[in-house]
C-alpha positions as CSV (number, residue, x, y, z in Angstrom):
1,M,116.4,78.4,82.2
2,N,118.1,81.5,83.3
3,F,116.7,83.7,86.6
4,G,117.8,87.1,86.7
5,V,117.5,88.7,90.3
6,P,117.9,92.4,89.9
7,R,118.8,94.8,92.2
8,E,115.0,96.6,92.8
9,T,115.5,100.8,92.4
10,G,112.2,102.2,93.4
11,R,110.6,103.9,96.3
12,Q,113.6,102.6,98.5
13,E,112.8,99.3,97.8
14,R,114.5,97.0,99.9
15,R,113.1,93.6,99.3
16,V,115.4,91.1,96.7
17,G,113.1,88.9,94.2
18,L,114.8,86.0,95.3
19,T,117.0,85.1,98.5
20,P,120.4,82.9,98.6
21,W,118.3,80.1,99.8
22,A,115.7,80.4,96.9
23,A,118.2,80.8,94.2
24,Q,120.0,77.8,95.5
25,Q,117.3,75.5,95.3
26,L,116.6,76.6,91.1
27,V,120.6,75.9,91.0
28,L,120.3,72.6,92.4
29,D,117.9,71.7,90.2
30,G,120.2,72.4,87.1
31,H,119.0,76.0,86.5
32,A,120.9,79.1,86.4
33,V,120.3,82.4,88.9
34,V,121.8,85.8,87.7
35,V,122.2,87.7,90.6
36,E,122.7,91.7,90.3
37,R,126.0,92.9,92.4
38,D,124.2,94.4,96.1
39,A,120.4,93.2,95.1
40,G,120.2,91.9,98.6
41,K,122.4,94.1,100.4
42,A,119.3,95.8,101.9
43,A,117.7,92.9,102.9
44,R,120.9,91.8,104.1
45,F,122.3,89.4,102.2
46,S,125.6,89.6,100.7
47,D,127.0,88.4,97.5
48,Q,129.0,86.2,98.6
49,E,126.1,84.0,100.3
50,Y,124.4,84.7,96.7
51,Q,127.8,82.9,95.0
52,Q,128.1,80.3,97.9
53,A,124.6,79.5,97.0
54,G,125.6,78.5,93.0
55,A,124.2,81.7,91.7
56,T,126.4,84.2,89.0
57,V,126.8,87.5,90.7
58,V,126.9,90.3,87.8
59,Y,128.1,94.0,88.2
60,N,126.1,95.0,84.6
61,R,122.7,95.3,85.6
62,E,121.7,95.0,81.8
63,E,122.9,91.5,82.7
64,A,120.3,90.3,85.3
65,F,117.6,91.5,82.5
66,K,119.2,90.7,79.0
67,R,120.4,86.9,80.1
68,V,117.8,85.9,81.6
69,D,114.7,83.9,80.5
70,V,112.3,84.8,84.0
71,V,113.5,88.5,86.0
72,C,112.2,87.5,89.5
73,G,111.4,91.2,90.8
74,V,109.6,92.3,93.7
75,G,108.0,95.7,92.7
76,L,107.1,97.1,89.2
77,V,110.3,97.5,87.0
78,S,111.1,100.8,86.5
79,P,111.0,103.0,83.0
80,A,114.5,103.3,82.9
81,E,114.5,98.9,83.4
82,L,111.7,99.3,80.4
83,D,114.7,99.2,77.9
84,L,116.3,96.4,79.5
85,L,113.6,93.8,79.5
86,R,114.4,90.7,77.3
87,P,112.0,90.8,74.6
88,G,109.6,87.3,75.2
89,S,110.8,87.0,78.7
90,V,108.3,86.6,81.9
91,L,108.9,89.1,84.3
92,C,107.6,88.2,87.9
93,G,106.8,90.3,90.7
94,F,103.9,92.6,92.4
95,Q,103.1,94.1,89.7
96,H,99.4,96.2,90.7
97,L,98.7,97.2,86.9
98,V,96.0,99.5,86.9
99,V,97.4,102.3,88.5
100,A,100.4,101.7,86.9
101,P,101.5,104.0,83.9
102,R,99.8,103.1,80.8
103,A,102.8,103.3,78.8
104,T,104.6,100.6,80.8
105,V,101.8,98.4,80.1
106,E,102.0,98.9,76.2
107,R,105.8,99.0,76.5
108,F,105.0,95.2,77.7
109,Q,103.0,94.4,75.2
110,E,105.6,95.3,72.5
111,L,107.8,93.6,74.0
112,E,105.6,90.6,73.9
113,L,106.5,89.6,77.8
114,T,104.5,87.3,79.8
115,V,103.9,89.4,83.1
116,I,102.7,87.7,86.2
117,G,101.5,89.5,89.1
118,Y,102.0,87.9,92.7
119,E,99.4,89.6,94.0
120,L,97.1,87.8,92.1
121,V,98.5,84.0,91.7
122,E,96.6,81.7,93.7
123,D,97.0,78.2,95.5
124,A,94.9,75.3,94.6
125,R,92.2,76.5,97.1
126,G,92.1,79.9,95.2
127,R,93.5,81.9,98.3
128,R,96.4,84.2,97.3
129,I,99.3,82.8,98.8
130,I,102.0,84.9,98.2
131,L,99.7,88.4,99.0
132,T,98.9,86.6,101.8
133,A,102.5,85.9,102.9
134,I,103.0,90.0,102.6
135,G,99.7,90.9,103.7
136,Q,99.9,89.6,107.3
137,M,103.6,91.6,108.2
138,A,101.4,94.5,106.2
139,G,99.0,94.3,109.2
140,D,101.2,93.9,111.8
141,L,103.1,97.1,110.6
142,A,100.2,98.9,110.2
143,V,99.7,98.8,113.6
144,F,103.1,99.0,115.0
145,T,103.4,102.3,112.3
146,A,100.0,103.7,113.1
147,A,101.1,103.2,117.3
148,H,104.5,105.0,116.4
149,Y,102.9,108.1,114.7
150,L,100.2,108.7,117.5
151,Q,102.8,110.0,119.3
152,N,103.4,114.2,120.0
153,E,106.5,113.8,118.6
154,E,105.0,112.7,115.2
155,R,101.7,115.1,115.2
156,G,100.0,112.4,116.9
157,R,96.9,112.5,119.3
158,G,99.7,112.4,121.8
159,I,97.9,108.6,123.1
160,L,99.7,104.7,123.9
161,L,97.7,102.1,121.5
162,S,98.1,99.9,123.5
163,H,95.5,99.7,127.0
164,V,96.3,101.5,130.1
165,P,94.5,100.9,133.5
166,G,91.9,103.2,133.9
167,I,91.8,105.3,131.1
168,A,89.6,104.8,128.0
169,P,90.9,101.9,125.3
170,P,91.8,103.7,122.0
171,T,89.7,102.9,119.0
172,V,91.2,101.0,115.9
173,L,88.6,100.9,112.8
174,I,89.8,99.0,109.9
175,L,88.4,99.0,107.0
176,G,88.3,95.2,105.3
177,A,87.9,91.6,106.6
178,G,91.1,90.2,104.3
179,T,94.3,89.0,105.2
180,V,95.2,92.8,106.3
181,G,92.6,93.3,108.6
182,R,92.7,90.6,110.7
183,S,96.5,90.5,111.0
184,A,96.1,94.5,112.0
185,A,92.9,93.3,114.5
186,R,94.5,90.3,116.1
187,R,97.8,93.1,116.5
188,A,95.8,95.7,118.0
189,L,93.5,93.5,120.1
190,A,96.8,91.9,121.7
191,L,97.5,95.6,122.8
192,G,94.2,96.2,124.5
193,A,92.5,98.5,121.9
194,H,88.8,98.6,121.1
195,V,88.6,97.3,117.5
196,V,85.9,97.7,115.0
197,M,86.4,96.1,111.7
198,L,84.2,97.0,108.5
199,D,83.2,95.2,106.0
200,Q,80.6,94.7,102.4
201,D,81.1,90.9,102.9
202,I,79.1,89.5,106.1
203,R,80.5,86.2,105.6
204,K,84.2,87.5,106.4
205,L,82.5,89.3,109.0
206,R,81.3,86.0,110.6
207,S,84.4,84.3,109.8
208,V,86.4,87.2,111.7
209,N,83.8,87.3,114.5
210,Q,84.8,83.3,115.3
211,E,88.4,83.6,115.0
212,L,88.6,86.7,117.2
213,G,85.4,86.3,119.3
214,A,83.1,88.9,121.0
215,H,86.6,91.1,121.4
216,I,86.1,92.8,117.9
217,E,83.1,94.4,116.9
218,T,82.6,93.6,113.2
219,Q,79.5,95.8,110.9
220,L,78.5,96.4,108.2
221,A,80.3,98.8,105.8
222,T,78.1,101.5,104.9
223,T,78.3,105.1,104.4
224,D,76.7,106.1,107.8
225,R,78.6,104.0,109.7
226,L,81.9,105.0,108.1
227,A,81.1,108.5,108.8
228,R,80.2,107.3,112.2
229,F,83.1,105.0,113.4
230,T,85.7,107.6,111.4
231,A,84.7,110.7,113.8
232,I,85.5,108.3,116.8
233,A,88.7,106.7,115.5
234,D,92.0,107.5,117.0
235,V,93.5,105.1,114.1
236,V,92.0,104.1,110.2
237,I,93.6,101.3,108.6
238,G,92.5,100.8,105.2
239,A,92.8,97.3,104.4
240,I,90.5,97.2,100.9
241,L,91.6,94.6,98.2
242,I,89.5,94.2,95.4
243,P,91.9,91.9,93.2
244,G,93.5,93.5,90.3
245,A,91.8,96.1,90.1
246,R,91.5,99.9,92.1
247,A,90.7,99.9,95.6
248,P,87.5,101.8,96.2
249,L,87.2,105.3,97.5
250,L,85.4,104.3,101.1
251,I,86.4,107.3,103.0
252,T,85.6,110.9,101.8
253,E,87.7,113.8,102.6
254,E,84.6,115.2,105.0
255,M,84.9,112.3,106.8
256,V,88.6,112.7,107.1
257,R,87.3,116.8,108.2
258,A,85.4,115.1,111.1
259,M,88.1,113.3,112.4
260,R,89.8,113.8,115.9
261,A,93.0,116.2,115.6
262,G,96.4,114.2,115.7
263,S,94.6,111.1,114.7
264,V,96.1,108.9,112.0
265,I,95.2,106.7,108.6
266,V,97.5,104.2,107.3
267,D,96.1,103.6,104.3
268,V,97.2,100.4,103.6
269,S,95.3,100.2,99.8
270,I,97.3,103.1,98.6
271,D,99.0,100.4,96.3
272,Q,95.8,100.2,94.5
273,G,95.2,103.8,94.8
274,G,94.2,104.1,98.1
275,C,90.7,103.6,99.9
276,V,90.9,107.0,101.6
277,E,90.1,110.3,98.8
278,T,93.2,112.4,100.6
279,S,95.5,109.8,100.7
280,R,98.5,109.5,97.8
281,P,101.3,107.6,97.8
282,T,104.0,108.7,100.0
283,T,107.7,106.9,100.6
284,L,109.4,105.3,103.4
285,Q,112.1,108.0,103.0
286,D,109.5,110.8,103.5
287,P,106.2,108.9,104.9
288,V,103.2,110.8,106.2
289,F,101.6,114.5,105.8
290,V,99.2,116.0,107.4
291,V,95.9,117.3,105.8
292,H,92.9,118.3,108.1
293,D,95.2,117.6,111.4
294,V,95.0,113.6,110.7
295,V,98.6,112.0,110.1
296,H,98.5,110.2,106.7
297,Y,100.6,106.7,106.0
298,C,100.5,105.9,103.0
299,V,103.3,104.1,101.9
300,P,102.4,101.3,98.9
301,N,105.5,98.8,99.7
302,M,105.5,99.5,103.6
303,T,106.7,95.7,104.2
304,A,109.8,97.2,102.8
305,N,110.9,98.5,105.7
306,V,111.4,95.1,107.2
307,A,113.1,94.0,104.3
308,R,114.9,90.5,105.5
309,T,111.8,89.3,107.4
310,A,109.4,90.5,103.8
311,S,112.2,88.8,101.2
312,R,112.4,85.7,103.4
313,A,108.7,84.6,103.5
314,L,108.6,86.2,99.8
315,A,110.8,83.4,98.2
316,D,109.2,80.7,100.5
317,V,106.1,81.0,98.6
318,V,108.0,82.3,95.4
319,V,110.7,79.1,95.2
320,G,107.6,76.7,94.3
321,L,106.3,79.2,91.4
322,M,110.1,80.0,90.2
323,R,110.4,75.9,89.9
324,S,107.4,75.3,87.9
325,L,108.7,78.0,85.2
326,A,111.6,76.0,85.0
327,A,110.6,72.7,85.1
328,N,107.7,73.1,82.3
329,G,108.1,76.2,80.7
330,A,105.9,79.3,80.7
331,E,103.4,77.8,78.8
332,R,102.7,74.4,80.5
333,A,103.0,75.8,83.7
334,I,100.6,78.2,83.0
335,R,98.4,76.2,81.3
336,D,98.5,72.8,84.3
337,D,98.0,75.6,86.8
338,P,94.9,77.8,87.4
339,G,96.3,79.5,89.9
340,L,99.7,81.1,88.0
341,A,96.9,81.3,85.3
342,A,94.5,83.7,87.8
343,G,98.4,85.9,88.1
344,V,98.7,87.0,84.4
345,Y,98.6,90.0,83.2
346,L,99.7,89.3,79.6
347,Y,100.6,86.5,78.2
348,R,103.5,86.8,75.3
349,G,102.2,90.4,75.3
350,H,98.5,90.0,74.9
351,L,96.7,91.6,77.7
352,V,94.5,88.8,78.7
353,N,93.8,90.4,83.0
354,E,89.7,92.1,83.0
355,A,90.9,94.6,85.2
356,L,93.4,96.1,83.6
357,A,91.4,95.8,80.3
358,R,88.8,97.3,81.7
359,A,90.8,100.2,83.4
360,L,92.7,100.5,79.9
361,G,89.4,100.7,77.8
362,T,89.8,98.0,75.9
363,Q,89.2,94.2,75.4
364,P,91.6,91.1,77.0
365,A,92.0,88.6,75.3
366,S,91.3,84.9,76.2
367,L,94.1,83.2,77.8
368,V,92.6,80.2,77.4
369,G,92.5,80.7,73.8
370,L,96.0,81.8,73.7
371,L,96.8,78.8,75.5
372,W,94.9,75.9,73.9
373,G,93.8,78.0,70.8
374,G,96.6,77.6,68.3
375,G,97.6,81.1,70.4
376,P,101.7,82.5,70.1
377,R,104.4,79.9,72.1
378,P,106.4,81.2,74.1
């Protein structure tokens, strides 16, 4: 099987779909890996490293798409790349199609692509293992980023996020008790901040308290509590995730208006539309804006700012998926692995993800029916 690793072009995306080590594993299995020139440059992986791993480095961008069976990307392909995709191929990456342009999904259907979203792929225990790997870093980065933008030079409150003896600790409000939220909580607690976590699932909150102890304050998320805690927070971290669906808006503009001047919002949920009414996507080049004297950081691909670490963490969990696709073919790999099947947005052009179908106002096809009922074969 042929794998392609194109150079990412969207929103200062610096991560790469496969590291040289991951490419080597596929080559050792007898498969071909085609890497676009400088695909790993921003993550400090040279073309020479890919060549030494047995991959073929190509200088024509089209070859990283047209010559391959599986495209190993990171972010959603750009409109310009849609015409480079080979009909019937497999496209892998963080897709977040519920907030993607409708025209992109329609083009995927026309090309009869199988589209796999890393954000939805599960392991045997139902854990989103790829999302977890990136989410842990995103949680850490959210705290580091908030600490930076609290400085006066960045229009922040001019406070230190870490605890200083004799001074009341800053308050960090975390929305969501998933991977990102827990990682952010651990990091903020380690700095000495007062951490409050809100979630609508009491079981998750109990688990957080068992893991982090009595140092963290956990409460069920209600409108009253959201308003009360945002008003006293120095930092709000949005870490809400509904797999495959748009994030709910929990923080209203009125709540933002009532926040302290110079406080910071880091909306990690922005890749799924954001959980704050005043949020809008930004970029690593221009990451923040201010609304109602509150600094907003809303970069969808924030871990691209630690591209080498993020690419290595991604490769560690993705390489097994790629080896399965190569050994079994897309049809059998998806049919035999429910966790992989959970990540499929489209199968051979058929929209099979319920949340995406609902967002587009249509009915999903049955993936089981397509795989077992005489549907199209890859």
